[in-house]
C-alpha positions in Angstrom: 0.2 -0.2 0.6 1.4 3.3 -0.7 0.7 6.1 1.4 1.1 10.1 0.6 2.5 12.6 3.5 2.4 15.9 4.0 4.2 18.3 6.3 4.7 22.2 6.7 2.2 23.2 4.7 2.6 21.1 1.5 6.1 22.1 1.4 7.2 18.5 2.4 5.9 15.2 0.6 6.4 11.9 0.7 5.5 8.3 -0.8 5.3 5.9 2.1 5.7 1.6 1.3 6.5 -1.3 3.9 9.9 -2.0 1.9 11.0 -5.4 1.0 12.7 -5.2 4.8 12.0 -2.0 6.1 9.5 1.0 5.5 10.8 3.7 3.4 9.6 6.8 2.0 10.5 8.9 -1.1 9.9 12.7 -1.2 10.5 16.5 -1.9 11.5 19.6 0.0 10.6 22.9 -0.8 13.7 25.1 0.0 13.4 26.3 3.2 14.1 25.0 7.2 12.5 22.2 8.7 12.6 20.4 12.5 12.1 16.8 11.7 11.1 14.5 14.6 11.7 10.2 14.4 10.7 7.8 15.9 13.0 4.8 14.5 16.7 5.1 13.1 16.6 6.6 9.7 19.2 6.2 6.6 18.6 9.0 4.3 19.4 9.5 0.7 19.4 12.8 -1.1 18.6 11.7 -4.7 18.7 15.4 -6.5 19.2 18.9 -4.5 21.4 19.5 -1.2 20.3 19.6 2.7 22.2 20.9 5.1 21.7 19.4 8.1 22.5 19.4 12.0 22.3 16.4 13.5 21.1 16.0 17.2 24.1 17.1 19.6 26.1 18.6 17.3 26.4 21.9 16.8 28.1 22.1 13.1 26.4 21.6 10.2 26.7 19.0 7.3 26.3 19.2 3.7 24.9 16.1 1.4 24.3 16.4 -2.4 23.3 14.1 -4.6 23.6 10.2 -4.3 25.2 11.4 -0.5 23.6 9.3 2.8 23.2 10.0 6.4 21.5 8.5 9.5 19.7 9.6 11.7 19.0 8.4 15.3 15.8 7.0 16.4 13.7 8.8 18.8 15.7 12.1 17.9 15.1 15.5 16.2 17.1 17.4 13.9 17.5 20.4 11.8 17.5 21.0 8.2 18.3 23.5 5.8 17.0 23.3 2.0 18.8 25.8 -0.1 17.3 24.4 -3.6 14.3 22.1 -4.2 15.3 18.4 -3.0 13.8 14.8 -3.7 15.1 12.5 -1.2 15.0 8.9 -0.1 14.9 7.6 3.7 14.7 3.9 5.1 13.4 3.4 8.6 14.7 1.1 11.1 
C-alpha cells in the first residue's frame, strides 16, 4: 500500500511504502528550514538537490548532495536547511 504524507503546509511531501525489508519513503522538500522528529532510526539519501543537516548533539552543519547519505538516530529531532528544492529517499528501522 502507498501512503501520501504532507508536512509543513505542503512544503514537504512523501510517498511511503512497506519496503521488502524495512519501510521506506521517497519525497521532496521545498527550499526552506525544517525540524523533523524520528521514531525509528533513519537512513536518508539525497536523490537530487542538497540538504544541510544538524544532527542531535552536534553544533556543526553537514551538507549532503546527490547520492550522499546520512543516518539519524531514532527518537530524536534534527534540523534541516534546504537551499534548493530537493528529492530524497529514506529507509526506516
